[in-house]
C-alpha positions, 0 to 999 in steps of 0.5 A: 267322696262317695264311691259312685261305681259301687252300684254299677255293673262290672261290664255291660251284659245281656240286660244292657244290649239289645239282642241282634242276629250276630249276637244270637248266632254267636251264643248259639254257636257256643251252645251247639259246640257244647251240645256236640260234646254230649252228642258225640258221647251218644255216637261213642255209645252206639259204636261201643254197643256195636262192638259189644254184641248184637243184643246190646246193639239192638237195645241201643237201636231200639232206644234211638228209634223211640220218640225221645231218641229221635228227638235227641238225634234230630237235635244233634243233627241240627246242632252239627249242621248249625255249628258247621255253618257257623264255623264256615262263617267264622272261616270267612271272617278269618280270611277278611270277608263279611265284616259289613254290618248289613252283610253279617246280619243277613249271614246270621239270619241265613245261618239259622234258616239254612241249618233248619232247612238242611236238617230237615233235608238230611232227615228226609233223605235218611227216611227215603233211603231207609224205606 
């Protein structure tokens, strides 16, 4: 008898399932969680620079003011907000709400839209306060 399972995948994976909003948001939640780890290292770097001395602090502030630094900070802001909204969505599920397919799909779509809108809002407010 031939081994018919030899050429089959061990478990279904991305090449089997069609991406749906809840699946994409789950993957993004994990990615943003990892990104927050590295972003927190940047926050720690800024705090160390503040405690080290004025020259080093000014250099770190200069770097964060460059286009690359601002893109990093923009990405960190989005990751923080997106991950927070995903966490609130998971908290809602933990208390037993929002399991209906149509609702969870709408919530997943709202999560990405809200995270982008809130990120833009945070940056606009920051620029208004700065000037």
